[in-house]
Structures are given as structure tokens and as C-alpha cells.
Wavefront OBJ file of the C-alpha trace (Angstrom):
o trace
v 18.267 -0.673 16.679
v 15.572 -1.986 18.751
v 12.235 -2.891 16.902
v 8.904 -3.577 18.609
v 5.615 -4.493 17.116
v 2.917 -1.902 17.042
v -0.799 -1.925 16.258
v -2.413 -0.291 13.205
v -6.118 0.447 13.259
v -6.823 -1.215 9.816
v -9.660 -3.521 8.840
v -8.632 -6.873 7.636
v -10.838 -5.904 4.421
v -8.429 -3.124 3.755
v -5.436 -5.456 4.027
v -7.089 -8.062 1.748
v -8.204 -5.650 -0.723
v -4.540 -4.303 -1.260
v -3.031 -7.681 -1.052
v -5.549 -8.686 -3.792
v -4.658 -5.709 -6.024
v -0.859 -6.357 -5.469
v -1.208 -10.118 -6.442
v -2.845 -9.116 -9.702
v -0.222 -6.634 -10.425
v 2.653 -9.239 -9.738
v 0.664 -11.701 -12.060
v 0.406 -8.930 -14.644
v 4.211 -8.293 -14.744
v 5.213 -11.719 -14.284
v 7.031 -11.556 -11.047
v 8.631 -14.820 -9.918
v 9.902 -14.044 -6.572
v 9.820 -11.334 -3.960
v 11.271 -11.105 -0.562
v 7.874 -10.611 1.176
v 4.498 -12.198 0.276
v 1.839 -9.843 -0.989
v 0.100 -9.633 2.575
v 3.354 -8.669 4.098
v 3.897 -5.970 1.384
v 0.269 -4.626 1.897
v 0.810 -4.390 5.442
v 4.194 -2.582 5.174
v 2.631 -0.069 2.723
v -0.345 0.556 4.852
v 1.874 1.077 7.842
v 3.694 3.783 6.150
v 0.434 5.343 4.703
v -1.412 5.233 7.933
v 1.190 5.597 10.633
v 3.886 7.444 8.725
v 6.495 4.906 9.754
v 9.916 5.824 8.344
v 11.615 3.538 5.667
v 14.216 2.702 8.175
v 11.855 1.601 10.763
v 9.837 -0.461 8.372
v 12.928 -2.084 7.077
v 14.109 -3.170 10.408
v 10.795 -4.400 11.413
v 10.158 -6.400 8.238
v 13.605 -7.576 7.895
v 14.432 -6.121 4.428
v 16.497 -3.546 3.094
v 15.535 0.337 2.848
v 15.553 0.208 -1.024
v 13.183 -2.792 -0.935
v 10.802 -0.749 1.477
v 10.895 2.089 -0.988
v 10.164 -0.088 -3.968
v 7.297 -1.994 -2.229
v 5.581 1.246 -0.990
v 6.004 2.716 -4.496
v 4.412 -0.360 -6.134
v 1.589 -0.170 -3.803
v 0.959 3.546 -4.337
v 1.011 2.962 -8.051
v -1.608 0.193 -7.556
v -3.868 2.363 -5.440
v -3.471 5.447 -7.743
v -4.587 3.365 -10.779
v -7.799 2.706 -9.005
v -8.596 6.485 -8.340
v -10.792 8.308 -10.632
v -9.331 10.841 -13.030
v -9.884 14.612 -12.338
v -12.716 14.754 -14.961
v -14.587 11.749 -13.391
v -14.270 13.275 -9.984
v -15.654 16.593 -11.296
v -18.651 14.693 -12.924
v -19.264 13.061 -9.533
v -18.942 16.296 -7.597
v -21.536 17.903 -9.801
v -24.172 15.357 -8.667
v -23.555 15.848 -5.007
v -25.079 18.303 -2.746
v -21.812 19.029 -1.044
v -18.295 17.524 -1.084
v -15.721 17.526 1.661
l 1 2 3 4 5 6 7 8 9 10 11 12 13 14 15 16 17 18 19 20 21 22 23 24 25 26 27 28 29 30 31 32 33 34 35 36 37 38 39 40 41 42 43 44 45 46 47 48 49 50 51 52 53 54 55 56 57 58 59 60 61 62 63 64 65 66 67 68 69 70 71 72 73 74 75 76 77 78 79 80 81 82 83 84 85 86 87 88 89 90 91 92 93 94 95 96 97 98 99 100 101
């Protein structure tokens, strides 16, 4: 399989934010060792979410297994989902707005 670098139109701030959240999660669960550092895990997850890269392509590009890609993306999504408001909170916010997209 041939692998080539690609560009993702993401801000450094976004990458650092997710990396910070993943660092906190790793500290909370007491992770001792991972194949990729948090910044690379954040980049992997954002590449999948932003560009829709397949697990196989990400595995080849980052030099890890497909199962590891799945776990890393799943963990990043769980971290981001924990930051999202509940439905009740979102509905309260919506009521205060003139319109919502």
C-alpha cells in the first residue's frame, strides 16, 4: 500500500484542545503507555472526523494497527461527547436564541 501525506484544514488550536482533553483522560484512567502520543492521536481522530479517512488508510499512515485506530478514534469521540451539552441544556439555550441553525 502506498501512503502519502495530506493536508487537513484544521487550526493548531483545535489540535491542541483535543490533545489536552486526551491528556486529561489518559491521566484520569492511569494510562502508562500508548503507541502514539496524544498529539498524534488527536491528529488521527481529527483526520477521520474531518476528512473521512478510512481506518485502513489511517493505520498505514500512522504505522499502527486497524484495531488501534478504532480504539483511538472511539476514545477521542467519547472525550468530545462528554463536553457536549445534554439535550435539556441545548433546548434551554435554543429558547434564548432568535434562530438556530
